[in-house]
N, C-alpha and C positions, 0 to 999 in steps of 0.2 A: 677771691671773688671770680677772677678769670678762670681758675680751675673749676669752680662750680658751674660756670657757663659751659665750659668745654665738656664737663661730665654730663650736664643736662642734655646738651646737644647729642652727645654720644649715646646716652640712654634713649633719647627720642629716636635717633637713627636706628639703634638696635631693635627697638619696638616696632618701627616701621618695617624693617626687613622681616622680623619674625611674623608680623601680621600679614605681610605680603605672602609669605610661605603658607601661613595658616589659611588665608583667603583662597589661595590656589588649591589647597587641600579641600576646602569646603566646596569649591566649584567642581573639582574633579570627583569628589565623593557624591555630590548631589547629581551630577551628570550620569555617573556610572550606576548609581542606585536607581535613578529614575528610568534609565534604559533597561536595567534588570527587571524592574517592576512592569514596564510595558511588555517586555518579552515574556515574562511569566503570565501576564494577563492574556496575551495572544495564545500562549501555549495552553493555558487552562481552557480557553474557549475551544481550541482545536481538540483537546483531549475530551471535553464534554461532548463535542460532536462525534468523535470517534466512539465514545462509550454508547451514545444513543444509537449510532449506526450498528455497532456490534450487537447490542441488545435486540434491535429490530431484526437483524439477520438471524439471531438465535430463535426468536419467536417465529419468524417465517420458516426457518428450517424445521422447527419442531412441528409446525402445522403440516409441512410437506412430508415429514417422516411419519406422522400419524396417518396421513392418506396413503402413503406407500405401504405401511404396515397393514392397513385394512385391505388394500388391493392385493398385497402378497398373501394374506390369509385367505381372501376370496379365491385367488387363483389356485392355492394349494388345496382348498376344500373342493373346488371344481375339478381339479385333477384327480383327487382321491375319489370323488363321486363318479367321475367318468371312468376311472380304472375299475372300480367295483361294478359299475353297470356293464362295462366291456367284458369283464369276467363272467357275469351272469348271462349276457347275450351269447358269449362264446360257448358257455355250457349248454344253453338252450339250443344253439345251433348244432353242437356236436350230437345232442340227443336226437334232435329232429333229423339230422343228416343220417345218423345211424339207423333210425327207424325206417326212413325212406330207402336207404341202401338195403336193409334187411328185407323190406317189402319187395324191392326190385329183384333181389336174389331169389326170394321165395317164388315170385311170379315166374321168373325165368326157369327155375327148376320145375315148377308145375307145368309150364308149357312143354318143356323137354319130355316130362313124364307122359303128359297127355298125347303128345305127338308120337311117342313110342308105344302107346297103349299098354303101359305096364300096369300091374295090378295094384301098385301102391299109389295110384293117382288120387284116391280119396284122401290119403294121408297128406299128400302135398297140397291138395285143395283146402284141407282143414287148416293147414299152416297159413295159407294165403288169406282165408276167411278171417282168421284171428288177428290179422294186421289191423291196427287202429286207423289206418288211412283208407281202408276199403270202404266205399260208399254202400249204403243200404241196398240199392238196386243190384250192385254186383254181388253182395253177400247173398241176396235172395236167389239170384241165378245160380250161384255156386251151390247153395243148399238144395235147390231143385235138382241140380245135376247129381248131387250126392245121394239124394233120395231115390232117384231113378236107378242109380248104379247099385244101390243097396238091396233092391228087390231080388227075390229068389229066382233062379232060372226057370223053375217049373211053373211059376205063377203066370207067365205070359209066353206068347209064341216068340221064340228068339229070332230076331232080325238083325243081320250083320250090320246093315248100314245105319240102323237106328242109333247105335252107340257112337258110330263115327260122326253122325250128324250133330248129336248133342256135344260131343267133345270138340268138334270144330267150332261150334258157337262159343263154347267156354274158352277155347284157345284164342279166338278173335277178341273176346272180352278181356282176356288176360293180356293180350298184346296191347290193347287200348289202354288198360290200366298201367302196364309197364311204361308206355310212352308218357302217360300222365304223371306217374311217379318220377320218371326221369326228368320231365319238365319241372316238376316241383323241386326236385333235388338241385337241378341246375339253377332255378330261381333262388333257392336258399343259398347256394354257393355264391351266386352273384351278389345277393344281399349281404352275405358275410364279408365278401371281398370289399364291397363298397363301405360297409360299416367299419371294417378294419382300417381301410384307407382314411376314412373321415376321422376315426379315433386317433390314428397316427398323426394326422395333420393337427387335430386339436391338442394332442399330447405335446407335439413339438412346439406349437404356439405357446401353450401354457408354460412349458419348461423354459422356453426362451424368455417369456415374460417374467417368470420367477427369477431366472438368472439375472436378467437386466434390472429388475426391481431390487434384488438383493445387492447388486453392485451399486446402484444409485443410493440405496439406503445406507450402505457402508460409507460411501463417499460423503453423503450429507451428515452422517453421524460424526465422521472425522472432521468435516468442516465446522459443524456446530461446536465440537469440543475446542477446535482452534479459535473460533470466535469468542467462546466463553473465556478462554485463556487471554485473548486480546482485550476483552472487556475488563477482566480482573487486573491485567497489567496496566491498562490505561487508568483504571481507578487508583491503583497504588501510585502511579506516577503523578496523577492529578493531586492526590493528597500531599505528596512530597512537594510539588510545585506550589501549592497553596500555602504550605507551611513556610517555604522559602520566601514567597511573596510577602507574607505577613511579617517575617523577620526583616525583610528589606524595607517595608513600609515603616516599621518601628525604627530601624536605623536611620532612614531618611528624616523622620520626624525628630528624632534626637539630634541628628546632625544640624538640621535647620534651626532648632532651638539653641543649640550650643553656638553655632556660627552667628546667629543674631545677637546673642548675649555678648559674645566676644567682640563683635563689630561695634556694638554700643559702648562697651567698656573701652575699646581702642580709641574711638572718637573722643570720648571724655578725657582719656589720658593724654591724647595728643594736644587737645586744647589747653589742658592744665600745664603740660610741659612747655608749650610755646609761651604761655603767660608767665611761667616761672623764669624762663630764659630772659624774656623781655624785662621782667622786674629786676633780675640780678644785674642786667646791663644798666638799667636806669639807676640802680643803687650805686653801681661802680662809678658811673659818670658823676653822680652827686658827691661821692667820696673824693674824687679827683679834682673837684672844683676848689677855687680859692677860699670860698667860705669855710669849707671843712678843713682843708689842709692848712690854711693860714691860721685859723683859730687853734688847731692842734699844735702848730709850731710855737704859738705864744704860750700855751698853757701846759703842754705835755712834753716832758723831757725826752721821751723816746723819739720825738720828731724834731730834735734840736737842729738837725741838718737842714730841715726845711726852713726853720727860722733863720738860720745863717744865710741861706740862699735869699730869703726875703730882705735881710739886712743889706746884703750885697747889692740888691737892686736899688737901694736908696742913695748910695754914694758912687764915687768915681772908682775906676779900676786901680788897685794898688799894684806895686811890683810883685807882691806875693800872688795876687790874683792873675797877673799876666803870666807868671811862671806856671800856675796851675792850668791856665788856658792852654799854654804850649804843651803841657803834659797831656791834657785832654785831647788836643788835636793830634799829637803823636800817637796816643793810644787808639783813637778812633780810626786814624789812617791805617795803623797796623791791623786792626780788627777788620776794617773794610777790605784791605788787601787779602787778609786770610780767608774771610768769608765770601769775598766777591760781592759785597753788598753795596749797592748804589746808595741806599739810604744812609749808611754809616759814612760813606765817602762824602755825601752831601752835607751831613752834620759837621764833619771835620772841616770842610771848606768854610761853612758859616761860622764855626767856632774860631777859626783863625782870623776872621774879620769882624765878627759881631761881639758886642759886650756880653757879659755873663747872663744878664737877664734875658736877652733875646735868645741866646743859645739854649739856656735851660728851658725856656718856653717852647722853643722849636723841638728840643729833645722830648719834652713831655707830649707835645702834639704828635710827634712822630711815633712815640710809644703807643699813644691812643690809636693812631692811625693803623699801626701794625697789629694792634690787638683787634681793632674792628675788621681789618683785613683777614686776620686769623679766624675771627668769628664768621665773616662772610664766606671764607673758603671752607670752613667747617660745615656751614649750612649747605654750600654748594656740594661739598663732598657727601654729606648725608643724602642730599637730593640725588646725586649721581649714583651713589650706592643703591639707593632704593630703586631708582629707575633701571639701573643696569641689572640688578637682581631680578626685578619683575620682568624686564625684557628678556633676560636669559631664560627664565622659567617659561615665558610665553613662547620663545623660539623653540625651546626643547619640546614643549608640549605640542605645539603646532607641527613641528617636524615629525614627532612621533605619530600624531594623528594623520599627517600626510602619508607617511610610510604605511600605517595600518590601513588607511583607505585604499591606497594603491594595491596593497596585498589582497584586500577584500575584493576589489574590482577584478584583479587577476583570477582569484579563486572563483568568484561568481561567473566570470566569463568561461572558465573551464567547466563549471557545472552546467552552464547553458549549452555549451558545445556537446557535453556528454549527454544531456537530455535530448538534444537534437538528434544525435546519433542513435540513441535508444528508440526515439520516436520513429526514425526512418526504418530501423530494424523491425519494430512492431508492425509498421505499415506494410513492409515487404512480406512479413509473415501472414498478415490478414489477407493481402492480395493473393498469396500462394494458396491459402485455405479456400478463398472464393474460387480460385482457378480449379482446385481439386473438387470443390462442390459442383462446379459447372460440368467438369468431366464426368463425375459420378452421376449427375442428373441425366446427362446425355446417354451414358451407358445404361442407366436404370430405365430410361424410356425405351431404348432399343430392346433390352431384355423383356420389359413388360409387353411390348408389341409382339415380340417373338413368342413369348409364353402364351399370350392371348390367342395368337394364331394357332399354336400347337393344341391348346385346349379346345378351340373351336373345331379344328380338324379331328381331334380325338372324339369329341362329342358327335360330330357328323358321322364319323366312322362307326361309332356304337349304334347310332340310329339305323345306319345302313345294314350293319350285321344283324341287329334285332329284326329289321324288316325281312332280311333273307331267311333268318331262322323261322320267323312267323310263316313265311311262304311255304317252307318245307314242312313245318309242323302241320299246317292246314292241309297240305297235300296228303301227307301220310295218314292223317286222321280221317280224311274223306275216303282214302283208298281202303283203310281198314273197315270203316262203316259200310262201304259199298259191298265189299266182299262178304261181310257178315249178313247183310240183308239178302244178298243174292243167294246165299246158302239156304236161307229160310224159305224163299219164294220159289225156288226151282228144284224141288226135291226129286221129282221123277226124271227131269232132263239131265240131272247131274249124277244119277246113280252109277252110270257107267264110269264116271270119273271119280268115284268115291275114294278110290285108293290114292288119289293125288291131293296134296294140300293146296288150298286156294292161294292165289298170288296176291300178295298185299304190298308189293313194291320192294325195292332193294333195302330191306330192313337192316341187314347187317351193315351195308354200306352207309345207309342213312344215319345209323348210330355213330359211325366214325365221323361222318360229315358234321352231325350235330355237336359231337364232342369237340371237333376241330373249330367249329364256329364259336362254341362256348369259350375255348381257349383264346381265340382271337378277340372275342368280346371282353374277356377278362384282361387281356393285354392292353386293349384300348382304354379300359377303365383304369387300369393301373397307370398307364401313361398320363391320363387326365389327372389322377390323384397325385402322382409324382410331380407333374408340372405345376399343379396348384400349390403343392407343398414347397417346391423350389421357388415359385413366385412369392409365396408368403415369406419364406426365409430370406430371399433376396430383398423383398420390400422392408422386412424388419431390419436387416443389416443396413440398408440404405437410410432408413429413418434413424437408426442408431448413429450412423456416421454423420448424418446431417445434424442431429441433436447435439452430438459431441462437438462437431466443428462449429456449429452456431454458438454453443456455450463458450468454446475457446475464442471465437471471434469476439463475442460480447465481452469476455474478460480482457482480451487484448485491446479492444476499442475503449473500454473503461480505463485501462491503464494508460492508453494513449492520451485520453482526455485529461487524466490526472497529471501526466507528465507535461502536457501542453500548458495546463494551468501553472504548474511549477516553473516551467520555462518562462511563461509570461511574468510571473511574480519575480523570477530571478532577473529577467531583462529590465523590469521596472525598478528592481532594487539596484541594478547596475547604473541605470540612468540617475537615480537619486544619489548613489554613491559618487558618481562623477560630478554632479552638482555640488555635493558636499565637499568633494575634493577640491573643486575650483574655488569655493568660498574659503576653505581652510588654507589653500595655497595663497590666496589673496591676503588672508590674515597673516600668514607666515612672511610674505613679501613685505607687508606693512611693518611687521616687527623687525625685519632685517633692515628696512629703510630707516626706521627710527633708531636702530642701533648704530647705523652709519652716521646719523645725525648727532647721536650722543658722543661718539668717539672723539671728535675734536676737543670737546670741553670736559669730558669725563674720563677718558682713558689717558693715563699718564704716558707721555711721549718721551720726555727727557728725565726730569726729576720726579721721583715718586712723591705722593702726598706726605708720607712720613718724613722724608728728607726735607721737604719744604717747611713742614712744621718745626723740625729741629733747627733748621737754619733761621727761621723767623724768631724762635725762642732765643737763639744765641744773639741775634741782632738786638732783641729787646733787652736781654741781659747786658749786652755791651753798652747800650744807651743808659741803662740804669747805673752801671759802673761809672760811665762818664759823668753822670749827675753827681755821683758820690765823690768823684775826683774834684768836681767843681765846688762841691759843698764842703768837703772835708780836707781836700788837699793831698790825699794819698790814694793809692790803688786798692781796689777791693780785692 
């Protein structure tokens, strides 16, 4: 019966230790799985936001690319149309310039012929008359002159000065036409120069636009492809995370169900085992009572020694009994000295003085006491084993959590410091970009003012040159007209001077001056066009630099904001980790304090529990042998 009690207690203790380990596993699994589910939920939300942002960026980039492609196509079409128009204008200019140049050359040759009074003058005038630029009035005058020169010499009275008068008028007319054609040719050249300059400016602008739009389109195409890849990657990661979360949720559900069932089963088993031990003890006490053992001694041969002991209680001590008592005392004293047992020594002392009845009763009571003490110590041992095992696991878990939290705090602190350094570097880069923008803006304003002043000066110079050209043109035109009219109205008075050509001003010198003025005018026009082109190019370069730097600043400021948020989250996480570390450290300190409280009662200092059990069993065995000596008279 005592073995059954010990076995029941041992099994109850083993079950308590096993359930403590299982309960710790349940808590650990539940905590880790719950944490994993929370992290997966947060990660899924973040991935969903990343996917939405990436898809929105893709749509925005697609719209921007569509607009850029349309603008690029428009610029290319405009450049192609302008190039074709420029080719046509150039061809028209070349044809017109050639016609005017041929007309001027024909007029100059006709003037030379007329002045030299050569006979091939009609042929030269016919060439002049056939020019498409000769007005009808001039053609009529030339035809009249040709008609007069074609009459036979015999048809009229020859007058030497008559021919000279007619040729002089035609020469003056031709001089006027030559100046007109030269002016027209100069105007055409000026228009061509201006048109060429405007086209070059337009061409450069369109080519710059095409180049810039092509660059931006390529960049946006690359960015769109990158964002598509980001969205696809985030979707794949989201699906994987969702699958892992579902698996964790299933694991958590199964674990909770299993732990709940095990806990319920454990509680029932513990109650049943405790009731079983109590029942066995109660049965043992009943079996050791006089009612059971006395009756068995009377009627059962196997318990004859108990009957003999009861008989001895009825009479006085015989010499044989005295001898047995001495042998019992000697045996108990020897075992007490061997085992160092105070209980055996006490029984030996009582056995030497008390009669058999009292000694046997005391021995039985002592056996019961030792067995109860064994049961009590077994209960205490089971309690200590359970508490020590649970406390050890708690201390190990809490110590591990403290170490992990401390490592996480150190890691997060390093991350926060790294983020702070990166934020400072990005802020310095943004400040440097803004400084460069300020310098570029100042330089752009200076260049713009300088170019505007240059254009204004070139424009004013062109106006002045045109005004000077107009003055000279008006003067020489009036001089030519006056000479022509004078020749018509003063025939008789000028007969004596018929051999001299009329003075029309410094025509050869004026031609050089007019050409020089045209060159100056074209130089100023080219200066204006080049300055405008340079201004447009510089403005485009400035706008390009500002756009790129603004984009870079926006990217860096966005990254700064993102890193600031991350640093705030990290610092907040550090604060939470420190609080959690403090709480965990307090729990660890409480577990250590409880262990210190358990050590005096539960940790073996001198004799181990096994040795104490062995010594108690030997004491009980010695007492049982003493009873046998008293009952039977011989050693067991």
